[in-house]
Backbone bond lengths (Angstrom), bond angles and torsions (degrees), N, CA, C in turn:
res aa  C-N    CA-C-N  psi(-1)  N-CA   C-N-CA  omega(-1)  CA-C   N-CA-C  phi
1 M - - - 1.434 - - 1.539 107.90 -
2 E 1.342 117.47 135.82 1.447 119.94 179.05 1.513 107.71 -76.89
3 R 1.340 114.47 147.25 1.479 121.59 -178.54 1.545 109.39 -115.30
4 R 1.311 116.60 144.75 1.454 119.63 174.63 1.505 108.44 -71.90
5 T 1.323 118.03 134.57 1.423 121.55 178.93 1.518 109.53 -77.45
6 I 1.413 115.25 156.46 1.419 119.90 178.58 1.531 111.06 -58.53
7 H 1.336 115.00 -37.53 1.465 118.32 177.76 1.519 111.58 -60.61
8 Q 1.299 116.80 -44.16 1.509 119.74 -177.85 1.535 108.32 -66.84
9 R 1.300 118.36 -40.78 1.475 119.98 -176.05 1.538 110.84 -65.72
10 N 1.351 117.27 -36.16 1.448 121.26 -172.33 1.481 114.66 -92.08
11 E 1.340 117.65 -16.07 1.445 122.03 -176.12 1.516 111.69 -71.89
12 L 1.372 115.36 123.47 1.485 119.63 178.03 1.507 109.99 -72.35
13 M 1.345 118.41 116.14 1.448 123.09 -174.30 1.510 113.90 -103.97
14 I 1.381 115.87 -38.25 1.475 120.57 178.07 1.530 108.20 -126.78
15 E 1.321 113.17 132.89 1.483 117.18 177.36 1.524 108.71 -141.63
16 I 1.342 115.39 118.97 1.470 122.26 178.65 1.507 109.70 -116.50
17 K 1.343 115.39 129.16 1.491 121.41 179.36 1.508 109.16 -128.56
18 N 1.339 117.48 121.93 1.433 126.65 170.75 1.541 110.98 52.26
19 L 1.313 116.83 47.45 1.469 122.18 -175.79 1.509 112.53 -79.26
20 Y 1.322 115.81 129.23 1.499 121.42 175.95 1.517 108.46 -125.01
21 K 1.324 117.42 147.15 1.443 122.72 171.86 1.514 108.77 -145.16
22 N 1.311 118.50 115.94 1.459 125.04 179.76 1.518 110.20 -109.51
23 Y 1.341 115.25 140.58 1.436 119.98 168.78 1.587 106.69 -115.78
24 G 1.297 114.84 92.20 1.462 119.76 -170.91 1.493 109.35 65.38
25 N 1.348 117.44 -123.10 1.464 121.55 179.13 1.561 112.83 -84.16
26 V 1.328 115.94 -8.11 1.438 119.26 -176.99 1.544 109.06 -86.69
27 K 1.327 115.05 124.57 1.517 121.25 178.12 1.513 108.35 -95.07
28 A 1.309 117.91 95.54 1.456 122.49 -177.25 1.534 112.20 -73.43
29 V 1.337 116.39 -41.32 1.423 121.01 179.58 1.544 107.24 -127.95
30 Q 1.304 118.57 132.74 1.479 122.30 -168.89 1.541 112.15 -127.92
31 G 1.332 116.74 80.60 1.447 122.03 170.79 1.531 114.61 64.79
32 I 1.398 115.22 50.37 1.453 120.39 -178.23 1.528 109.84 -88.36
33 D 1.324 114.60 151.84 1.440 123.94 178.86 1.528 109.94 -136.33
34 F 1.296 118.85 128.49 1.509 121.23 168.27 1.527 108.46 -166.04
35 S 1.319 115.00 157.56 1.486 118.58 174.51 1.527 107.79 -135.49
36 I 1.326 115.60 155.85 1.471 123.75 -176.71 1.500 108.76 -135.69
37 K 1.343 117.40 131.79 1.441 122.40 179.45 1.530 110.05 -95.17
38 G 1.323 117.91 160.75 1.445 123.59 177.31 1.494 111.42 -61.49
39 G 1.344 116.61 144.15 1.479 119.61 179.01 1.508 113.60 90.16
40 E 1.340 117.81 -4.09 1.474 117.42 179.71 1.547 110.43 -92.83
41 I 1.322 114.77 146.00 1.508 121.23 167.44 1.518 104.69 -109.24
42 V 1.329 112.87 112.72 1.497 119.85 -175.04 1.515 111.96 -113.84
43 G 1.301 116.86 133.01 1.483 120.20 172.18 1.491 111.51 -95.77
44 F 1.322 117.31 133.71 1.492 123.09 -179.46 1.493 106.43 -115.16
45 L 1.371 114.91 110.99 1.472 121.91 -171.75 1.501 111.55 -111.37
46 G 1.321 117.12 148.30 1.443 121.16 172.27 1.505 109.67 179.86
47 S 1.337 117.98 150.52 1.422 121.93 176.65 1.516 110.37 -68.29
48 N 1.319 117.54 169.40 1.466 121.23 177.05 1.538 109.72 -58.90
49 G 1.335 116.45 129.12 1.431 121.07 -179.37 1.499 116.14 84.39
50 A 1.417 116.50 7.28 1.435 119.38 -175.57 1.557 112.07 -79.96
51 G 1.344 116.81 -13.52 1.452 119.80 -175.97 1.526 114.65 108.24
52 K 1.296 114.57 4.24 1.493 120.84 -176.83 1.484 113.40 -64.11
53 S 1.322 117.10 -58.99 1.510 121.35 -177.77 1.510 109.96 -65.99
54 T 1.354 118.93 -36.45 1.450 120.85 175.70 1.549 112.28 -57.93
55 T 1.298 116.07 -46.80 1.449 120.09 176.38 1.550 113.44 -57.88
56 L 1.344 113.44 -45.98 1.490 118.14 -178.66 1.515 109.87 -64.89
57 K 1.308 119.32 -36.05 1.450 122.43 178.56 1.534 113.28 -67.50
58 I 1.342 113.51 -36.80 1.514 119.42 173.22 1.496 110.99 -63.36
59 L 1.324 117.63 -46.35 1.470 122.31 179.05 1.534 111.41 -59.88
60 S 1.344 114.48 -36.35 1.500 118.83 -174.96 1.531 111.03 -85.38
61 G 1.369 118.28 -3.76 1.432 121.18 178.01 1.538 113.64 85.57
62 Y 1.293 117.90 12.45 1.450 120.58 -178.62 1.565 112.70 -92.21
63 L 1.371 116.34 -14.20 1.455 122.40 174.71 1.535 108.63 -135.25
64 N 1.305 116.47 147.49 1.407 122.48 174.05 1.477 110.38 -91.45
65 P 1.354 120.63 139.34 1.489 121.51 177.53 1.528 108.57 -74.66
66 T 1.348 116.95 153.07 1.466 121.06 170.65 1.534 110.46 -68.67
67 S 1.356 115.79 -45.10 1.469 121.24 174.67 1.490 108.65 -158.67
68 G 1.351 116.10 173.26 1.444 122.86 -179.85 1.539 112.03 104.19
69 Q 1.279 116.66 175.37 1.441 122.49 -177.60 1.558 111.60 -115.93
70 V 1.325 113.90 132.80 1.481 118.35 175.86 1.505 106.42 -131.44
71 S 1.379 116.94 122.76 1.475 119.88 179.34 1.542 106.63 -123.20
72 I 1.324 113.30 136.88 1.437 122.86 177.44 1.522 108.47 -119.64
73 D 1.311 116.45 115.70 1.475 121.03 -178.71 1.515 110.93 53.12
74 G 1.348 118.46 38.92 1.401 124.39 179.06 1.492 116.79 83.74
75 L 1.354 117.47 -2.40 1.515 122.84 -178.17 1.514 109.01 -101.01
76 N 1.344 117.44 132.10 1.434 122.59 175.51 1.519 109.79 -72.95
77 I 1.338 117.47 128.75 1.471 121.95 -172.20 1.499 112.43 -67.00
78 N 1.318 118.93 -24.15 1.488 121.99 -179.17 1.537 110.62 -76.43
79 N 1.312 116.91 -31.26 1.439 122.28 -174.85 1.537 114.90 -101.26
80 H 1.330 115.43 -17.16 1.435 119.14 -172.15 1.539 111.41 -134.60
81 S 1.314 116.07 40.41 1.501 118.71 -174.59 1.529 111.21 -62.52
82 H 1.364 118.71 -37.90 1.434 120.73 -177.18 1.543 111.27 -64.21
83 E 1.354 115.90 -46.18 1.481 122.59 -179.65 1.536 108.13 -64.22
84 I 1.345 117.69 -40.62 1.514 120.70 -176.46 1.515 110.49 -64.91
85 K 1.312 118.13 -35.83 1.443 119.96 -179.22 1.550 111.96 -63.85
86 K 1.348 116.69 -21.60 1.441 121.39 177.99 1.547 109.81 -76.69
87 I 1.345 114.89 -25.82 1.449 120.80 -175.21 1.536 112.47 -86.04
88 I 1.361 114.58 -22.82 1.491 121.67 -170.15 1.531 110.43 -110.42
89 G 1.319 117.95 137.39 1.403 125.93 165.86 1.507 110.97 -110.27
90 Y 1.329 118.05 124.32 1.420 122.32 -173.98 1.533 114.60 -119.61
91 L 1.344 115.84 125.06 1.456 119.28 174.69 1.500 107.48 -114.28
92 P 1.362 117.10 105.88 1.463 121.23 -178.77 1.547 110.64 -70.57
93 E 1.315 113.96 167.41 1.513 118.50 179.65 1.484 110.63 -62.16
94 S 1.329 119.91 -41.51 1.453 122.66 176.99 1.513 106.40 -91.78
95 N 1.356 116.06 92.07 1.435 124.99 -175.96 1.545 110.84 -55.19
96 P 1.319 120.08 106.32 1.482 120.86 -173.07 1.528 113.00 -81.78
97 L 1.319 115.10 91.91 1.453 120.57 -177.63 1.573 110.22 -116.82
98 Y 1.292 116.86 150.61 1.481 120.51 175.55 1.534 107.24 -101.14
99 Y 1.304 116.87 102.08 1.453 120.36 -169.74 1.549 113.60 -65.42
100 E 1.322 117.48 -22.45 1.472 118.59 179.13 1.472 113.32 -79.33
101 M 1.338 117.08 -12.25 1.511 120.19 -178.73 1.515 111.21 -87.00
102 M 1.331 116.66 154.30 1.436 122.18 168.21 1.519 107.99 -74.42
103 V 1.396 116.16 154.30 1.425 120.43 -179.57 1.531 109.79 -58.12
104 Y 1.322 116.75 -44.76 1.468 120.45 -179.33 1.512 110.44 -57.93
105 D 1.326 117.74 -45.60 1.438 121.42 -175.86 1.541 112.34 -63.90
106 L 1.351 115.62 -38.28 1.456 118.91 179.17 1.538 110.15 -68.09
107 L 1.347 117.39 -41.45 1.436 119.37 179.12 1.540 112.41 -65.26
108 K 1.349 116.28 -35.02 1.458 120.27 174.89 1.525 112.02 -68.07
109 F 1.336 115.94 -40.79 1.439 121.63 177.69 1.536 110.75 -62.50
110 T 1.368 116.62 -45.85 1.404 120.36 178.80 1.554 114.85 -65.14
111 A 1.359 115.33 -34.82 1.426 122.20 175.20 1.519 109.88 -63.62
112 N 1.344 117.83 -41.89 1.451 119.77 179.58 1.537 111.30 -63.26
113 I 1.345 116.29 -41.97 1.474 120.26 176.85 1.524 111.13 -58.40
114 R 1.382 113.67 -40.39 1.457 118.45 179.97 1.533 114.82 -77.55
115 G 1.332 115.76 1.94 1.445 119.16 176.62 1.526 116.46 79.12
116 I 1.349 114.66 20.46 1.475 119.32 179.09 1.550 108.33 -84.87
117 N 1.272 118.67 119.37 1.477 120.07 -177.36 1.582 112.59 -75.98
118 S 1.283 113.46 168.63 1.455 119.64 -173.22 1.542 112.31 -60.27
119 H 1.368 116.65 -34.11 1.427 122.69 -178.15 1.551 110.40 -65.09
120 D 1.360 115.98 -39.48 1.449 120.46 -175.39 1.550 112.37 -89.73
121 F 1.340 114.89 -14.95 1.475 119.81 -175.39 1.507 112.32 -57.43
122 K 1.331 117.34 -48.59 1.485 119.34 -173.55 1.555 111.14 -59.87
123 D 1.324 115.19 -41.40 1.500 118.03 176.95 1.543 111.71 -62.08
124 S 1.350 116.04 -43.54 1.467 122.71 179.80 1.528 108.96 -63.84
125 L 1.344 116.07 -44.22 1.477 121.18 -179.52 1.516 109.98 -61.69
126 D 1.347 117.03 -48.07 1.480 119.35 -176.47 1.540 110.69 -60.39
127 K 1.330 117.59 -37.67 1.403 120.77 -179.59 1.537 114.51 -64.12
128 V 1.375 112.52 -47.34 1.517 114.91 -176.64 1.515 111.22 -74.27
129 V 1.341 117.64 -30.51 1.467 120.99 176.34 1.505 111.39 -64.25
130 E 1.310 114.97 -41.23 1.512 118.76 179.17 1.513 109.67 -71.53
131 R 1.337 119.84 -45.32 1.436 122.75 -176.48 1.517 111.58 -66.52
132 C 1.326 118.06 -37.39 1.488 122.06 -176.32 1.475 112.36 -97.55
133 G 1.314 120.41 -0.18 1.474 122.27 176.22 1.502 112.21 65.09
134 L 1.327 119.35 49.02 1.435 123.16 -174.57 1.547 114.53 -107.43
135 K 1.307 117.22 8.20 1.474 119.48 -173.65 1.526 111.40 -59.12
136 G 1.333 117.87 -39.83 1.441 120.58 -175.67 1.496 115.73 -75.25
137 V 1.348 116.55 -12.69 1.494 120.14 -178.08 1.511 112.95 -121.92
138 L 1.322 116.88 8.77 1.483 119.53 -174.03 1.493 112.79 -58.17
139 H 1.341 121.28 -34.12 1.439 124.33 -179.87 1.517 114.65 -108.06
140 K 1.357 114.55 26.37 1.478 121.75 174.69 1.482 110.32 -102.97
141 N 1.366 116.65 152.40 1.465 120.06 171.37 1.536 108.77 -64.30
142 I 1.313 113.63 139.35 1.511 117.95 180.00 1.537 111.16 -60.10
143 G 1.353 115.91 -37.91 1.473 120.97 -178.48 1.513 112.81 -60.47
144 S 1.323 117.74 -25.76 1.484 120.68 -177.38 1.558 110.81 -90.17
145 C 1.345 118.85 -5.62 1.460 122.81 178.47 1.479 112.01 -78.09
146 S 1.325 116.90 153.62 1.507 120.42 176.53 1.543 107.90 -70.71
147 K 1.364 116.17 169.22 1.439 121.57 179.92 1.554 110.95 -62.78
148 G 1.313 115.49 -35.25 1.436 119.78 176.86 1.511 112.41 -63.60
149 Y 1.318 117.10 -43.90 1.472 119.70 179.36 1.539 112.17 -72.28
150 K 1.375 114.98 -33.50 1.474 115.41 174.51 1.508 111.80 -62.91
151 Q 1.309 118.61 -34.95 1.436 120.19 177.61 1.544 110.40 -71.52
152 R 1.302 118.41 -32.24 1.454 122.05 174.70 1.515 109.17 -64.53
153 V 1.343 115.79 -41.42 1.468 119.78 179.75 1.566 109.01 -61.85
154 G 1.302 115.86 -44.91 1.483 120.73 177.20 1.500 112.04 -57.79
155 L 1.320 116.52 -42.30 1.467 120.05 177.32 1.567 111.32 -65.42
156 A 1.321 115.31 -40.82 1.457 118.85 178.00 1.569 111.25 -62.38
157 C 1.322 117.38 -38.76 1.437 119.98 177.81 1.574 109.96 -65.07
158 A 1.325 115.16 -38.92 1.478 118.93 178.74 1.481 111.01 -68.74
159 M 1.341 119.36 -20.05 1.463 121.31 -173.82 1.542 113.58 -109.56
160 I 1.310 115.72 -0.81 1.497 118.34 -172.48 1.514 113.00 -57.59
161 H 1.315 118.52 -29.27 1.446 122.70 -179.39 1.535 112.41 -96.34
162 D 1.316 116.55 13.80 1.464 122.24 176.65 1.510 113.09 54.27
163 P 1.312 118.65 58.12 1.448 122.84 -179.54 1.521 114.29 -72.35
164 K 1.327 117.00 154.38 1.463 121.53 177.78 1.513 111.53 -76.51
165 I 1.364 115.37 -27.38 1.442 121.40 -173.57 1.554 109.25 -126.30
166 L 1.331 115.57 134.41 1.449 121.98 175.22 1.533 108.14 -113.98
167 I 1.343 118.49 125.66 1.446 124.64 174.97 1.541 107.96 -112.68
168 L 1.310 115.96 116.18 1.466 121.64 -173.66 1.561 108.07 -119.34
169 D 1.308 116.29 114.34 1.444 122.37 178.23 1.530 111.00 -97.43
170 E 1.356 116.56 108.11 1.458 121.91 -176.98 1.508 113.35 52.40
171 P 1.318 119.18 61.48 1.492 121.49 -172.49 1.507 112.96 -75.48
172 V 1.378 120.37 -13.66 1.439 120.31 -178.78 1.525 112.29 -112.72
173 T 1.348 119.20 10.82 1.452 121.55 179.50 1.516 112.01 -60.59
174 G 1.312 116.25 129.90 1.492 120.95 173.83 1.526 112.88 84.33
175 L 1.324 118.35 0.93 1.465 118.80 -179.23 1.545 112.61 -92.17
176 D 1.318 116.14 151.68 1.499 118.87 176.82 1.532 109.60 -76.96
177 P 1.326 118.72 168.34 1.447 121.23 -176.60 1.527 114.11 -54.47
178 N 1.313 118.00 -42.53 1.473 121.62 179.34 1.489 111.48 -62.80
179 Q 1.361 116.60 -44.13 1.434 121.32 179.48 1.530 112.78 -65.61
180 I 1.347 114.48 -36.23 1.475 120.82 177.53 1.569 109.83 -60.99
181 V 1.314 115.89 -44.30 1.474 120.02 177.98 1.515 110.08 -63.37
182 E 1.289 118.09 -40.57 1.495 120.06 178.16 1.520 112.56 -61.95
183 I 1.306 115.71 -46.09 1.509 120.81 -179.10 1.549 109.45 -67.80
184 R 1.340 116.43 -35.74 1.447 120.61 178.85 1.543 110.45 -61.82
185 E 1.333 116.73 -48.22 1.456 121.24 179.65 1.541 109.98 -63.09
186 L 1.351 117.49 -38.77 1.417 119.97 178.12 1.524 111.81 -63.98
187 I 1.343 119.62 -42.32 1.454 124.40 177.93 1.527 110.58 -63.63
188 K 1.321 116.45 -41.66 1.466 119.45 179.55 1.514 111.62 -65.50
189 N 1.311 117.07 -38.34 1.459 119.87 174.73 1.486 113.50 -66.18
190 L 1.338 117.34 -38.16 1.478 122.14 178.25 1.525 108.70 -66.51
191 G 1.326 118.75 -32.44 1.439 123.23 179.74 1.555 113.56 -65.06
192 K 1.317 115.59 -15.27 1.476 118.69 178.36 1.545 111.75 -73.18
193 E 1.351 115.46 -17.29 1.452 117.97 -175.97 1.520 112.16 -129.35
194 K 1.330 118.49 -10.30 1.473 121.45 -178.09 1.469 110.99 -136.62
195 L 1.357 117.24 159.14 1.458 121.90 167.67 1.482 107.53 -75.39
196 V 1.361 120.51 129.77 1.444 122.81 177.86 1.525 108.20 -120.52
197 L 1.312 117.57 122.70 1.463 123.65 173.40 1.503 107.91 -116.29
198 M 1.321 115.06 116.02 1.506 119.06 -175.42 1.481 112.63 -129.13
199 S 1.309 116.22 149.49 1.472 121.99 173.16 1.508 107.64 -116.72
200 S 1.325 114.49 150.78 1.472 119.61 173.45 1.507 109.63 -163.53
201 H 1.311 116.90 146.23 1.456 121.11 174.57 1.510 111.43 -88.53
202 I 1.365 116.55 -6.83 1.465 121.62 175.48 1.559 107.91 -86.51
203 L 1.289 117.34 93.02 1.452 121.33 -170.20 1.569 111.78 -63.88
204 Q 1.343 116.77 -37.10 1.470 119.20 -179.93 1.524 109.89 -61.26
205 E 1.393 115.45 -33.73 1.457 119.00 -178.15 1.505 109.93 -70.53
206 I 1.316 117.11 -42.00 1.474 122.23 176.04 1.533 108.50 -58.01
207 E 1.300 116.47 -48.35 1.471 121.85 -176.41 1.584 110.82 -59.50
208 A 1.331 113.62 -33.69 1.494 119.60 -174.03 1.526 110.52 -86.38
209 T 1.350 118.59 -15.10 1.435 120.13 -172.69 1.542 115.09 -109.93
210 V 1.306 118.51 -39.25 1.469 120.85 -166.58 1.537 112.68 -95.29
211 D 1.375 113.40 165.81 1.417 121.67 177.11 1.552 111.98 -93.25
212 R 1.359 112.02 -27.78 1.439 121.23 -171.86 1.500 111.25 -147.19
213 I 1.342 116.60 150.36 1.451 120.57 -176.31 1.480 109.43 -128.58
214 I 1.348 117.56 132.30 1.465 124.48 172.65 1.522 106.47 -116.84
215 I 1.360 117.14 126.27 1.431 123.10 -179.99 1.523 111.10 -111.70
216 I 1.334 115.82 127.45 1.480 120.27 -178.61 1.552 105.37 -115.73
217 D 1.319 114.71 140.56 1.492 121.63 179.44 1.525 108.44 -144.71
218 K 1.338 113.97 126.77 1.484 120.40 -178.14 1.519 114.12 49.82
219 G 1.377 112.52 37.43 1.454 120.11 172.91 1.506 113.27 85.05
220 R 1.325 117.55 4.80 1.483 120.03 -178.49 1.574 110.18 -123.61
221 I 1.306 117.40 145.90 1.465 121.77 174.84 1.542 108.23 -74.84
222 V 1.344 115.81 123.31 1.477 118.98 -177.66 1.545 112.02 -112.46
223 A 1.344 115.68 -9.99 1.476 119.87 179.66 1.515 110.39 -161.12
224 D 1.317 116.23 148.35 1.464 121.23 -179.96 1.536 107.57 -160.25
225 G 1.400 115.47 117.90 1.445 119.70 -178.24 1.510 109.84 159.93
226 S 1.316 115.95 176.71 1.462 122.29 173.72 1.536 111.22 -65.96
227 T 1.321 120.08 156.96 1.461 122.25 177.38 1.515 111.50 -53.29
228 K 1.349 113.85 -44.45 1.485 118.11 -178.82 1.504 111.38 -61.49
229 K 1.329 117.43 -43.26 1.470 120.83 -178.96 1.541 111.26 -67.90
230 L 1.321 115.77 -39.57 1.474 119.54 179.39 1.490 111.69 -62.34
231 I 1.393 116.95 -42.80 1.435 120.73 -179.51 1.526 109.49 -66.98
232 K 1.324 116.27 -41.34 1.491 119.37 -179.66 1.556 110.57 -64.56
233 K 1.338 116.02 -43.00 1.450 120.31 -178.44 1.508 112.75 -66.83
234 N 1.372 116.13 -38.55 1.476 119.19 -173.54 1.570 112.09 -99.98
235 K 1.322 115.20 13.64 1.445 121.20 -175.42 1.577 110.48 -62.03
236 G 1.251 116.87 128.07 1.446 122.05 177.42 1.552 108.04 -109.27
237 N 1.352 113.50 -136.53 1.449 118.72 179.20 1.551 108.83 -71.66
238 I 1.352 114.22 156.32 1.435 121.21 173.75 1.558 108.57 -86.41
239 N 1.342 116.70 140.16 1.426 119.31 -178.95 1.530 109.99 -108.29
240 L 1.318 115.30 141.62 1.446 121.83 -178.41 1.482 108.48 -129.31
241 Y 1.339 115.62 129.29 1.488 123.37 178.93 1.497 109.11 -100.40
242 L 1.371 118.09 127.76 1.460 121.45 178.84 1.536 112.36 -130.25
243 E 1.307 112.72 146.39 1.501 119.45 169.07 1.518 106.42 -122.36
244 I 1.325 116.02 127.32 1.475 122.47 -173.47 1.527 110.18 -131.27
245 T 1.309 116.29 136.32 1.480 120.94 175.69 1.555 107.59 -110.67
246 G 1.323 112.14 157.60 1.458 119.34 174.64 1.489 115.94 81.50
247 A 1.340 119.10 3.02 1.464 120.86 -177.22 1.531 107.67 -113.78
248 K 1.342 114.45 151.76 1.448 120.35 173.93 1.565 109.32 -89.64
249 K 1.309 114.08 154.10 1.448 118.27 -179.86 1.493 114.55 -56.39
250 E 1.353 115.75 -39.42 1.471 121.19 178.69 1.515 112.35 -64.25
251 E 1.330 115.79 -35.14 1.451 121.47 178.56 1.547 112.23 -67.13
252 L 1.352 113.37 -37.75 1.476 119.24 178.74 1.549 111.39 -67.50
253 K 1.314 115.24 -35.99 1.451 120.90 177.83 1.511 109.58 -61.23
254 K 1.296 118.42 -34.22 1.472 121.47 -175.59 1.547 113.10 -72.13
255 I 1.347 116.61 -11.72 1.497 118.38 178.22 1.491 110.58 -58.90
256 E 1.337 115.59 -32.38 1.458 122.22 -179.34 1.524 112.48 -61.05
257 T 1.343 115.14 -33.75 1.494 117.82 -179.58 1.530 111.04 -90.62
258 T 1.358 117.19 -18.85 1.496 120.95 179.71 1.516 109.29 -76.60
259 F 1.358 118.20 -35.37 1.470 120.28 -177.50 1.491 110.00 -116.61
260 E 1.357 115.01 135.88 1.455 119.95 175.69 1.542 113.54 -73.72
261 N 1.327 114.14 149.60 1.454 120.83 175.41 1.522 112.32 59.59
262 V 1.315 116.82 32.12 1.474 123.63 176.71 1.538 110.98 -122.11
263 K 1.321 115.96 133.96 1.453 121.20 -179.98 1.537 109.26 -121.67
264 I 1.348 115.55 127.93 1.425 120.86 179.71 1.562 111.71 -96.85
265 E 1.321 117.31 134.15 1.452 118.96 -177.61 1.529 109.15 -140.78
266 N 1.318 115.34 154.46 1.518 122.18 168.72 1.502 113.84 54.82
267 I 1.340 117.97 51.08 1.465 120.02 173.84 1.560 107.22 -74.48
268 K 1.299 113.21 120.68 1.459 119.51 -175.18 1.501 110.84 -132.19
269 K 1.365 116.52 143.25 1.429 120.07 174.47 1.534 112.90 -75.50
270 V 1.292 117.16 125.56 1.450 121.49 177.46 1.565 109.28 -119.56
271 K 1.322 117.21 -179.10 1.443 120.71 -173.96 1.481 117.33 -52.48
272 K 1.336 115.08 -43.26 1.485 119.89 -173.67 1.557 112.03 -114.11
273 G 1.298 118.26 16.34 1.447 118.55 178.75 1.536 111.41 156.93
274 Y 1.325 115.99 -124.72 1.481 121.17 -179.64 1.560 110.19 -132.97
275 S 1.344 111.83 144.85 1.495 116.81 169.56 1.512 106.22 -108.86
276 L 1.324 116.46 154.47 1.459 123.08 177.21 1.490 110.62 -156.93
277 N 1.324 113.85 160.41 1.503 120.59 174.56 1.503 107.67 -113.67
278 I 1.288 116.20 134.97 1.457 122.98 174.87 1.511 110.11 -118.63
279 S 1.309 118.83 127.20 1.485 121.16 177.38 1.535 107.60 -113.31
280 Y 1.353 114.02 143.15 1.444 120.47 -178.17 1.516 109.91 -153.43
281 D 1.318 114.80 158.40 1.454 121.91 174.57 1.503 110.25 -72.52
282 E 1.339 117.93 137.19 1.461 121.37 -176.63 1.527 112.14 -61.11
283 K 1.339 118.98 -21.58 1.444 121.36 179.05 1.518 112.32 -77.80
284 N 1.314 117.53 -14.79 1.458 123.52 -177.82 1.494 109.74 -125.38
285 D 1.350 118.63 69.17 1.459 124.72 -176.46 1.514 109.66 -74.75
286 P 1.357 117.81 112.53 1.457 120.00 -174.58 1.541 113.38 -94.95
287 R 1.296 120.06 7.50 1.483 122.43 -169.18 1.541 112.24 -59.09
288 T 1.357 117.87 -47.54 1.454 119.40 -179.06 1.539 111.11 -61.53
289 D 1.324 115.17 -49.72 1.515 118.29 -179.94 1.531 111.77 -65.23
290 L 1.335 116.08 -33.02 1.449 121.02 178.23 1.534 111.43 -66.94
291 F 1.324 114.54 -42.27 1.532 121.41 175.29 1.521 109.79 -58.08
292 N 1.347 113.89 -49.56 1.472 119.52 -178.97 1.533 111.65 -60.77
293 H 1.307 116.01 -38.64 1.463 121.59 -179.99 1.548 110.90 -66.04
294 I 1.349 116.95 -39.89 1.442 122.42 176.08 1.555 111.88 -62.13
295 V 1.308 114.11 -43.96 1.485 120.51 177.27 1.521 111.54 -62.84
296 K 1.300 115.21 -48.32 1.454 122.32 -179.31 1.556 111.13 -60.62
297 S 1.302 116.03 -37.74 1.482 121.04 179.78 1.531 111.61 -79.24
298 K 1.327 116.82 -3.24 1.458 122.37 -179.43 1.566 113.48 61.96
299 W 1.306 113.87 35.76 1.474 120.14 173.03 1.552 107.11 -93.70
300 G 1.292 113.65 164.99 1.452 121.25 172.45 1.508 113.71 -101.69
301 L 1.314 118.55 135.24 1.472 121.25 -179.79 1.548 108.18 -107.47
302 L 1.306 116.25 110.32 1.447 122.94 179.89 1.535 112.39 -86.28
303 E 1.329 115.39 -35.98 1.465 118.97 -178.00 1.530 110.05 -156.01
304 M 1.359 114.70 142.22 1.450 123.39 171.44 1.542 105.33 -143.65
305 T 1.361 115.66 104.26 1.425 120.56 -171.41 1.516 110.89 -128.88
306 P 1.321 120.99 118.48 1.462 124.06 172.42 1.529 109.31 -63.12
307 Q 1.356 116.79 137.69 1.429 120.86 177.48 1.515 108.86 -116.52
308 S 1.376 117.08 109.73 1.438 120.56 -177.29 1.551 109.20 -82.60
309 E 1.320 114.11 151.84 1.458 120.45 -179.83 1.580 108.96 -74.02
310 N 1.325 116.32 147.05 1.418 121.41 177.10 1.522 108.76 -121.91
311 L 1.324 116.36 -174.38 1.463 119.56 -176.70 1.497 111.12 -62.28
312 E 1.338 118.64 -38.93 1.501 121.40 178.93 1.522 110.54 -59.78
313 D 1.317 118.38 -41.05 1.481 121.12 178.01 1.504 110.60 -60.65
314 I 1.345 115.88 -45.80 1.497 121.80 -177.73 1.555 107.26 -64.96
315 F 1.291 116.92 -46.04 1.495 121.64 -177.21 1.528 109.85 -60.20
316 R 1.332 117.88 -45.74 1.454 120.98 178.85 1.541 111.99 -64.98
317 K 1.325 116.57 -37.86 1.429 120.60 177.83 1.532 112.65 -61.79
318 L 1.360 113.52 -46.26 1.453 121.12 -172.47 1.532 114.27 -78.51
319 T 1.373 116.34 -26.03 1.410 119.37 -175.54 1.567 110.35 -106.62
320 N 1.307 117.01 8.83 1.463 120.89 176.13 1.536 113.71 51.30
321 T 1.371 114.60 44.41 1.408 119.76 -176.14 1.534 114.70 -59.46
322 N 1.315 114.18 -29.71 1.469 118.51 -177.88 1.530 113.56 -82.94
323 N 1.352 115.34 -8.08 1.504 118.90 -176.35 1.490 109.64 -81.94
């Protein structure tokens, strides 16, 4: 297995300072700052309209910022856009493929656009075919390939010039579960040798693939760190799921007044009684007293399960999805 070198891991590859992007009166990106080092796989998350795709397009050189500084591998994006495009491979959300072309022909066409001469093309082709697993479809029409292979072709086009940075906008959209796993493993392997910045609305996929997560909301960065760190930093009350038999709904509601710092939610009728959620501060764990109360009341306890927060909970909390 190839290992990321210390140089790759420590080298600052992307640096954004006070970035703004306006569309008329609409402020799509509002003064964001972040930096990414070589060897990182970073997930960039945000709701629709949060500024996620706008930021990725600015990084890729497809949009100009309104103001702020963007540096790619030490080069300012305003002054060195041509050189930066040689460093970056970009796969947009709408994978731009020509379905009537063979995979080989599209890769050769893309290589020509990238300025790769005929002498170097074979070596570049061999590398992306091996990395993206395209040997079996190289001489097939793209239109006849599965969605998973079409996405692999898009990745190969983004990589044909061997960029240091890969920017992937929703790379697993529309894929079935097996195809998602295949693309995930491919991205993780690419991350051993390149910086990968990817967005996805499939939060479980981001959690399973990346080293670090940046969340943008309403044009501003609201979180930056590993999943574990984000959960720890944004941890609120602990949630407990219970199923109880032999109790009346009114009696279950009174638990809230019996125990301090406990909140009862979602009391629902189930097959053998009631289910409910109890939230409490981790400093005031009521589980022992709650169990004793259930026994004393001569109720039956079918289930008592702590429910830990995941990335989706954190994302919803930070982006005000329910508002």
